Wavefront OBJ file of the C-alpha trace (Angstrom):
o trace
v 15.163 253.199 -121.231
v 12.189 250.713 -122.860
v 9.776 249.303 -120.631
v 9.748 245.418 -120.453
v 6.792 242.971 -120.898
v 5.778 239.150 -120.912
v 5.945 237.441 -123.629
v 2.494 236.716 -126.056
v 2.572 234.816 -128.610
v -0.592 233.395 -129.606
v 1.080 231.040 -132.275
v 3.089 229.478 -129.539
v 2.418 225.463 -129.554
v 2.260 223.270 -126.665
v 5.059 220.926 -125.834
v 2.614 218.585 -124.046
v -1.564 218.429 -124.867
v -3.532 220.486 -121.966
v -5.776 217.993 -119.927
v -9.538 219.651 -119.126
v -8.912 219.203 -115.274
v -5.988 222.087 -116.068
v -8.402 224.467 -117.651
v -10.416 225.836 -114.236
v -9.012 225.655 -110.734
v -8.626 222.997 -108.730
v -11.632 223.932 -106.796
v -13.922 225.335 -109.312
v -17.680 224.085 -109.261
v -17.102 223.120 -112.949
v -15.006 219.657 -110.831
v -17.534 219.743 -108.503
v -20.743 219.273 -110.616
v -18.687 217.051 -113.057
v -17.239 214.506 -110.378
v -20.616 214.522 -108.285
v -22.716 213.654 -111.627
v -20.360 211.110 -112.431
v -19.474 209.664 -109.003
v -22.525 209.885 -106.716
v -25.446 209.736 -108.643
v -27.325 206.503 -109.701
v -28.322 207.609 -113.682
v -29.479 203.951 -114.930
v -33.031 205.300 -115.343
v -30.950 207.212 -119.088
v -29.067 204.327 -119.260
v -31.389 202.064 -119.499
v -33.080 203.748 -122.603
v -29.449 203.303 -124.247
v -29.871 199.811 -126.406
v -27.153 198.579 -128.670
v -25.449 200.649 -131.070
v -26.397 201.539 -134.191
v -25.286 204.347 -136.031
v -22.839 206.924 -134.785
v -22.172 206.343 -130.802
v -24.128 208.784 -128.836
v -22.838 211.378 -126.615
v -22.225 209.753 -123.053
v -25.979 210.528 -121.536
v -23.548 211.463 -117.864
v -21.217 214.196 -119.341
v -24.580 215.706 -121.396
v -26.317 215.700 -117.893
v -23.849 216.833 -115.544
v -23.909 219.604 -118.902
v -27.222 220.487 -118.230
v -26.405 220.659 -114.638
v -24.024 222.818 -114.262
v -25.468 225.134 -117.552
v -28.461 224.997 -114.776
v -25.615 226.151 -112.164
v -24.592 228.921 -114.614
v -27.759 230.332 -114.901
v -27.626 229.026 -118.918
v -31.231 227.395 -119.529
v -31.040 227.954 -123.887
v -29.955 224.865 -125.440
v -28.272 227.379 -127.986
v -26.154 228.881 -125.223
v -25.324 225.454 -123.437
v -23.692 224.638 -127.358
v -21.742 227.864 -127.377
v -20.390 227.308 -124.386
v -19.331 224.524 -125.073
v -16.900 225.994 -127.890
v -16.155 229.071 -125.709
v -16.118 228.360 -122.264
v -12.825 226.959 -120.471
v -15.169 225.666 -117.519
v -17.811 224.323 -119.808
v -14.699 222.055 -121.831
v -14.128 221.669 -118.257
v -16.774 219.286 -117.875
v -17.141 218.204 -121.203
v -13.477 216.801 -122.077
v -14.210 218.548 -125.214
v -17.297 217.570 -126.518
v -19.258 219.743 -128.525
v -23.462 218.408 -128.854
v -24.723 221.038 -130.609
v -28.177 222.758 -129.395
v -30.250 219.686 -131.235
v -28.631 217.176 -129.530
v -28.572 219.464 -125.944
v -32.776 220.055 -126.568
v -33.684 216.661 -127.095
v -31.620 215.017 -124.344
v -33.578 217.034 -122.128
v -36.695 216.496 -123.155
v -36.149 213.156 -123.929
v -34.965 212.164 -119.839
v -36.886 215.023 -118.422
v -38.786 212.840 -116.146
v -35.684 211.017 -115.572
v -33.644 214.551 -114.651
v -36.516 215.383 -112.587
v -35.701 212.190 -110.512
v -32.236 213.829 -109.195
v -34.018 216.178 -106.995
v -34.114 213.498 -104.095
v -30.682 211.516 -104.782
v -28.767 215.327 -104.727
v -31.246 216.413 -101.170
v -29.993 213.245 -99.845
v -26.053 213.881 -100.289
v -27.257 217.461 -99.430
v -27.861 215.562 -95.699
v -25.359 213.111 -95.176
v -22.774 216.804 -95.924
v -25.130 217.550 -92.521
v -27.696 220.031 -94.185
v -31.416 219.928 -94.381
v -31.754 218.898 -90.469
v -35.215 219.999 -90.610
v -35.462 221.545 -87.575
v -37.739 224.212 -89.105
v -38.508 225.103 -92.544
v -41.032 227.475 -94.440
v -43.386 226.956 -97.310
v -44.388 229.263 -100.110
v -45.093 229.581 -103.948
v -43.543 231.634 -106.809
v -45.366 232.557 -109.373
v -42.974 231.884 -112.830
v -43.763 232.724 -116.322
v -45.098 230.093 -118.381
v -43.927 229.935 -122.134
v -46.911 231.485 -123.246
v -47.965 234.867 -123.570
v -51.454 236.785 -121.776
v -52.331 237.770 -125.279
v -52.459 234.698 -126.757
v -55.611 234.206 -123.947
v -59.117 233.959 -124.632
v -62.015 233.964 -121.909
v -65.168 232.067 -122.178
v -67.540 234.424 -122.824
v -65.236 236.203 -125.476
v -64.787 232.586 -127.173
v -68.506 232.616 -127.434
v -69.025 235.522 -129.330
v -65.691 234.918 -131.311
v -67.290 231.592 -132.565
v -70.558 232.776 -133.601
v -69.225 235.849 -135.730
v -66.488 233.539 -137.385
v -69.758 230.459 -138.301
v -71.786 233.796 -139.485
v -68.961 234.495 -141.947
v -68.181 231.941 -143.029
v -71.252 230.436 -143.770
v -71.911 234.040 -145.542
v -69.455 233.220 -147.654
v -71.173 229.246 -149.055
v -73.556 230.798 -149.438
v -72.289 233.741 -151.832
v -70.689 230.558 -153.881
v -74.061 228.964 -153.866
v -75.763 231.776 -155.662
v -72.638 232.272 -157.917
v -73.323 228.535 -158.563
v -77.125 229.156 -158.908
v -76.506 232.056 -161.755
v -74.557 229.832 -164.022
v -72.020 232.086 -164.209
v -69.221 230.138 -165.403
v -66.016 231.851 -164.352
v -66.597 232.551 -160.702
v -68.603 229.425 -160.103
v -65.768 227.434 -161.580
v -63.451 230.137 -158.967
v -65.207 229.115 -156.539
v -65.466 225.772 -156.777
v -61.570 225.677 -157.202
v -61.081 225.819 -153.830
v -61.357 228.626 -151.066
v -59.967 231.591 -150.314
v -57.583 231.919 -147.926
v -59.259 233.726 -145.769
v -62.022 231.500 -145.275
v -59.582 228.769 -144.743
v -58.013 230.813 -142.211
v -61.084 231.243 -140.388
v -62.340 227.998 -140.658
v -58.739 227.138 -138.406
v -59.564 229.303 -135.812
v -63.288 228.160 -135.853
v -61.747 225.065 -135.180
v -59.039 226.575 -132.613
v -61.954 228.194 -131.065
v -64.267 225.428 -130.380
v -61.502 223.475 -129.093
v -60.882 225.783 -126.741
v -64.583 225.854 -125.457
v -64.775 222.221 -124.658
v -61.572 222.099 -123.625
v -63.036 225.000 -120.828
v -66.306 223.240 -120.314
v -65.206 219.654 -119.767
v -62.706 221.964 -116.875
v -66.059 223.207 -115.296
v -67.753 220.035 -116.057
v -64.777 217.938 -113.988
v -65.261 220.605 -111.072
v -69.076 219.884 -110.917
v -70.437 223.333 -112.968
v -72.776 223.133 -116.039
v -71.042 225.309 -117.215
v -67.623 227.380 -117.640
v -67.442 231.237 -115.656
v -67.871 233.529 -118.417
v -63.781 235.325 -117.159
v -62.835 231.153 -117.184
v -59.167 231.856 -119.352
v -58.344 229.806 -122.283
v -54.505 230.169 -123.774
v -53.424 229.044 -127.130
v -50.003 228.363 -126.846
v -49.996 226.711 -123.281
v -53.329 225.538 -122.501
v -52.746 224.499 -119.021
v -50.594 227.643 -117.809
v -52.947 230.640 -116.094
v -53.022 233.952 -115.501
v -51.806 234.810 -112.167
v -50.690 237.799 -109.748
v -47.504 237.920 -109.585
v -44.822 240.488 -108.050
v -45.035 242.476 -111.597
v -49.390 242.408 -112.448
v -50.828 239.617 -113.864
v -48.995 237.154 -116.257
v -49.504 233.692 -118.089
v -48.414 231.484 -115.208
v -47.518 228.589 -113.036
v -47.252 228.372 -109.146
v -44.261 226.858 -107.857
v -43.832 225.604 -104.590
v -40.463 225.002 -102.230
v -40.705 223.586 -98.605
v -37.167 225.448 -97.525
v -34.736 224.265 -94.839
v -34.299 227.240 -92.189
v -30.662 226.652 -91.231
v -29.449 225.389 -94.642
v -32.151 226.710 -96.985
v -32.095 223.796 -99.115
v -35.328 222.667 -100.811
v -36.579 219.863 -99.004
v -39.789 219.696 -100.876
v -41.084 221.327 -104.543
v -44.663 220.428 -106.754
v -45.944 223.094 -109.761
v -49.358 223.717 -110.050
v -51.220 225.308 -112.354
v -54.229 227.520 -109.434
v -52.968 230.157 -108.814
v -54.370 229.237 -104.917
v -52.060 227.969 -102.510
v -54.538 225.927 -99.882
v -54.440 222.616 -101.184
v -50.870 222.041 -102.206
v -49.564 222.040 -98.312
v -50.832 218.440 -97.947
v -49.209 217.961 -100.490
v -45.573 218.729 -99.807
v -45.701 217.866 -96.275
v -45.936 214.442 -97.302
v -43.056 214.553 -99.466
v -41.278 216.148 -97.242
v -41.144 212.628 -95.275
v -41.104 210.639 -98.362
v -37.519 212.322 -99.883
v -35.634 213.034 -96.093
v -36.647 209.619 -94.376
v -38.306 212.198 -91.805
v -40.554 214.910 -91.141
v -40.105 218.264 -90.443
v -40.277 219.372 -86.638
v -42.175 223.187 -87.688
v -43.473 224.599 -90.488
v -44.186 227.998 -91.045
v -45.908 229.918 -94.064
v -48.243 232.502 -95.124
v -52.530 233.159 -95.011
v -52.927 231.159 -98.154
v -51.834 227.905 -96.723
v -54.100 228.781 -93.532
v -57.204 226.177 -93.243
v -58.829 223.953 -90.607
v -57.848 221.029 -93.151
v -54.068 222.233 -93.038
v -53.856 222.845 -89.232
v -55.281 219.325 -89.160
v -52.718 217.845 -91.497
v -49.787 219.191 -89.692
v -51.240 218.014 -86.136
v -51.711 214.859 -87.554
v -48.003 214.469 -88.640
v -46.692 216.511 -85.330
v -45.366 219.051 -86.997
v -45.612 222.418 -84.727
v -47.280 224.887 -87.382
v -46.980 228.668 -88.164
v -49.149 229.866 -90.173
v -51.048 233.235 -90.334
v -54.801 233.360 -90.207
v -55.101 236.835 -92.189
v -53.089 239.529 -93.531
v -51.987 242.750 -91.681
v -52.438 246.208 -91.738
v -51.434 248.974 -89.371
v -49.636 246.752 -87.776
v -52.725 244.323 -86.544
v -53.701 241.042 -87.543
v -57.481 241.240 -89.889
v -59.006 238.132 -89.990
v -59.981 237.084 -93.173
v -64.224 235.669 -92.939
v -65.955 235.197 -90.162
v -67.244 232.684 -87.364
v -63.057 231.214 -87.629
v -63.085 227.196 -85.932
v -61.005 226.039 -83.305
v -57.556 225.177 -85.346
v -57.800 228.553 -86.738
v -58.230 230.320 -83.397
v -55.275 228.500 -81.860
v -53.264 228.942 -84.497
v -54.194 232.957 -84.290
v -53.314 233.114 -80.197
v -50.212 230.780 -80.695
v -48.383 233.027 -83.073
v -49.880 236.847 -80.890
v -48.123 234.979 -78.095
v -45.096 234.962 -79.894
v -44.935 238.217 -80.736
v -41.988 239.675 -83.119
v -40.245 237.005 -81.820
v -42.500 234.322 -82.714
v -40.908 231.498 -84.744
v -42.931 232.826 -87.903
v -40.624 235.308 -88.841
v -38.231 232.794 -90.000
v -40.530 231.972 -92.983
v -39.454 235.456 -94.904
v -35.765 234.809 -94.287
v -36.389 230.959 -95.339
v -37.894 230.745 -98.445
v -37.708 234.048 -100.122
v -33.852 234.600 -100.579
v -34.143 230.889 -102.417
v -36.615 232.322 -104.929
v -34.498 235.857 -105.075
v -31.528 233.572 -105.554
v -33.383 231.152 -108.081
v -35.026 234.558 -110.318
v -32.280 237.137 -109.975
v -29.069 235.840 -109.084
v -29.706 232.640 -111.401
v -32.080 234.342 -114.445
v -34.612 231.597 -114.058
v -37.758 234.385 -114.431
v -39.682 232.043 -117.678
v -40.256 227.806 -118.507
v -38.578 226.623 -121.539
v -41.666 224.120 -122.050
v -44.769 224.071 -121.967
v -47.827 222.075 -120.398
v -47.688 220.472 -116.585
v -45.937 217.474 -116.432
v -42.906 219.664 -118.514
v -42.596 222.124 -117.014
v -42.994 220.846 -113.752
v -39.839 218.235 -114.653
v -38.473 221.892 -115.635
v -38.891 223.049 -112.206
v -37.711 219.589 -110.114
v -33.963 220.695 -112.231
v -34.188 223.802 -110.828
v -34.872 222.818 -107.390
v -31.592 220.266 -108.080
v -29.476 222.474 -108.749
v -30.173 224.961 -106.620
v -28.973 222.563 -104.072
v -26.582 220.928 -105.581
v -24.971 224.148 -104.926
v -25.609 224.557 -101.776
v -23.944 220.830 -101.292
v -20.614 222.564 -103.607
v -20.571 225.118 -101.212
v -20.689 223.520 -98.145
v -17.877 221.176 -99.312
v -15.512 224.245 -100.649
v -16.260 226.072 -97.370
l 1 2 3 4 5 6 7 8 9 10 11 12 13 14 15 16 17 18 19 20 21 22 23 24 25 26 27 28 29 30 31 32 33 34 35 36 37 38 39 40 41 42 43 44 45 46 47 48 49 50 51 52 53 54 55 56 57 58 59 60 61 62 63 64 65 66 67 68 69 70 71 72 73 74 75 76 77 78 79 80 81 82 83 84 85 86 87 88 89 90 91 92 93 94 95 96 97 98 99 100 101 102 103 104 105 106 107 108 109 110 111 112 113 114 115 116 117 118 119 120 121 122 123 124 125 126 127 128 129 130 131 132 133 134 135 136 137 138 139 140 141 142 143 144 145 146 147 148 149 150 151 152 153 154 155 156 157 158 159 160 161 162 163 164 165 166 167 168 169 170 171 172 173 174 175 176 177 178 179 180 181 182 183 184 185 186 187 188 189 190 191 192 193 194 195 196 197 198 199 200 201 202 203 204 205 206 207 208 209 210 211 212 213 214 215 216 217 218 219 220 221 222 223 224 225 226 227 228 229 230 231 232 233 234 235 236 237 238 239 240 241 242 243 244 245 246 247 248 249 250 251 252 253 254 255 256 257 258 259 260 261 262 263 264 265 266 267 268 269 270 271 272 273 274 275 276 277 278 279 280 281 282 283 284 285 286 287 288 289 290 291 292 293 294 295 296 297 298 299 300 301 302 303 304 305 306 307 308 309 310 311 312 313 314 315 316 317 318 319 320 321 322 323 324 325 326 327 328 329 330 331 332 333 334 335 336 337 338 339 340 341 342 343 344 345 346 347 348 349 350 351 352 353 354 355 356 357 358 359 360 361 362 363 364 365 366 367 368 369 370 371 372 373 374 375 376 377 378 379 380 381 382 383 384 385 386 387 388 389 390 391 392 393 394 395 396 397 398 399 400 401 402 403 404 405 406 407 408 409 410 411 412 413 414 415 416 417
């Protein structure tokens, strides 16, 4: 007796056209992101850049914004992969309504409206607050190194720049001396060849010499701005993304930016974020604490942070803003705190005593379980380990977009729970 199977007729036509609302289940994230962008976000900063129509109408900015945010929720950051998703994936089609923008259109839209897109962070954070998330009882601050769109092997120290400049200058000068000698000897064919244009290797070396001079000038200007007579010999310049820096990350030294986040302990919603081109964290606390109140309308009650943020100035800022702080004052070895430096000042000593009194029950313990999982979700679960754009301002906008999507997912989890 033969087995009966369900029909499988790939050439069967549909009696009625399908609705994109039926492409995925009603409680799917695609519907949530699309409808949140359409109904709850103010996109006037993007819409106002479009004037009267000329030529073929562009894709709707609301659809493009929803597509970008949904793609980021899915860990899809490449414009080529987004464009492919619009053709192949039903969840993408549920967002776009079967529109199929190509990768150049998507890339151009992101670059053109990056500043406005980064501004969505505060709007989504407010939606989280309205949903009862981010109560600001305790927040934790930390940073993570995110790879720049550049290789550390494209960096050169100031010391090496000086040596390379002298070397290239000698080589190019030797070629000109040789060409002049040929002219003086009236060896016509060789003289004409020399006068007809520089060899390609000379042209390349001149171009490299010019870039090295520009790199030196940039490092010297940076040193002057910091009140130094000249750059340190080991000061680095990256030729691909000059604003990025070599920083020590979890996997060793990388060409990177320092991404910062302040995270609510109860909901793991990001309430403030920043991006720095410097590996140290200590100068960033004040701005992030101010940003908490600017973004949410109120200040956090408690804040925890590791020893990288500890200074008398930072502890004074937290006290002035009436934030009860739990900031590590040094590293731990063999179960005992090792305090960095001698002659600690009053606030640092008081902080050390506060942490010691709390022991294993100190509120400081909330730091690791609050902010580090957020970086894990961003880097591991959603695969964002390297910036696509270059330059501090563009990568700052990109990090803001990543934080916006993180909060959007927290909001979706609350709505569907």
